[in-house]
Phi, psi and omega in degrees: 000132183274104180283079177268301181223117181262122192238129173195105187261003182295133175232147187242007184222155176254023178305318182265339189305328187266002182267160167309155177288068181280148180248149175226134177247123185251119179252108191276165180281169185173020181065200189291317180292322175310310179303311181300320182295316178306307179300318176302310174304308185296317179295319174300317172297315180302312187287338178270003179111353183247112181256102180277356177286355175277002182310145171289340175218135176235125184247123184237128179242131176051235182300335174289334179288327175297310179300320177302313175294320180294315181293345177273002182229357182200161182283157174307315183295320180295314180296322176296311179302326180294322178295316181290328178288335180268010181305125179297172179299145186281355182299150176234146178164202189292320179300320180289322173300322183290324182293321177297314180297319186293329178285325188281323186303309182298323179291320174302316179298316176307311183288329168304316178295319180297315185296323178293317177304309180301318181293337182267348185272153182275323179203194188283327182289320180290326176300312185295320179296319191285316173306316179292314182298322181295317181292320179296320181294314172303318181298318184294330175282348180274176182266358177090353185292339186309316191300305186289327179296311183296320183291319179294323179295317184291320182293329175297333183272351182263126181288347175214142182263010172265148177294137176300150178291324176293160180293120178234132173249133171233128183272155174202187176219141177288115189290337177276319181258341180087359184292139171299142179226141175230123176261152168213188184287356178264354188280354181070025181239137180295147181305318180296323178289319182298313179292322178295318177295320180295334178262011183279084190267343184254298179253157184285139180257133186259130169235110183067231179270003187247154172232148192228152175234170191313136184292343174296342175275355182297306172214316178199187184288350188246315182065036186296342179300336177294346181275003184305131180099351180266138186294313184236133180232126172253114186251123173253118191233101178299326180272015173061027176079009183281150181221145174277347187275160182290150181297319184293352172290341176077015185254003187288148172313314179302320176296316183290325176293320179299316178298318175299316176299322184295332180268002171107003180275147172268133189229131171238148178234138172243122180248154174296146178288173187290339184283342186243004181304326185295350180275354182243184183075240185291340177272006191300335181259002182285103182294340176290347179262003182293310183301314181290336177290315181292322177295319177303315182295321178304316179300312178303303182305314172302316191278337187257002178299313183299310181289339181275337187300316181298317180301307188295318187266000000 
C-alpha cells in the first residue's frame, strides 16, 4: 500500500466542535533524511500555494524538532534550496560506498539496542526509564566533548536562534526519570538546546541540572497526541507511522490519530511514497540521501497541495 496521504475526516465527538478552528502541524522524527523530506514536503506545499507553517501549533520531535525550528526562521523555499545547495558531490566509487556504510552502521547498532530494551520493558514508561539509563551509562563512559559539539552542530542548522512567535512544542524525555518533557518558548530553555535534547538519541543532553534523551521515546516519532483539542491536524511522518513498540502499549501513531478523531479533530497524514521509503530507517543518517529525500518530499507536497487546501483552510 502506498502511504502517501492518509485521509479520514470522520469525527465522533464534539470535544473540538465548540473550539475555534485551530490548526496543528505535527513534524515527526526520521534522522537526517527525514528532516530533508519534511522540509521538502512543506516547501512543495508552500510553492503550490498552501503555507502550513502558519499553523496555530507546531509539534516537533527529533528531526522534526529541527524542522519546526527551521520553518520558524526562514521560508520553506529558502530551506529547501539550502538542502539542494549543500548536496554532496555526485561522484560515485569506493569512497562513496564507504561513507554510506559508515552512516548505516551506527543507525543499525542503535536500532538493535532499542529493540533489546523494548523487548525487556514492561510498558512505555519502563522503556523510557531503560532508554534513559542506557544513555546515561554511555554518557558517563564518554569524555564529555559530545555536548558542546552537538549543540554547535544543531545551532548551525537553525536560521534563527530565537523561538518562533507561533506556538511550537519540542519533545524530549528526562534521562533520569523517563518522564516525558515538552519544551516551548516559555520553558526558559534556548531553542538550540531544546532541539539538541529532542535529537539526542545516543548520549544524554544536559540542560542545567537535567539531562534529556530523544523526544521520539516519549511515545513515538510523532507525538501527535499533543495536538489534542485542535480542529485540524496535519501529520508529516518520515517513518510512515511505523513503530518498534508493541501495539498494546497504545503509543502508535495510528492509535493517537484514532483518539484525535474520536475527540472531534480532522486529521490528515502524509507518509513518504513507496519509491522513497528506502531513504529512511537504516539509511536515515546518510547525508548523500538528503537531496533526493528533499526532492521526493517536494514532489509529494506539490501534488498534495490542492487536495489538502480545503482541509487546511
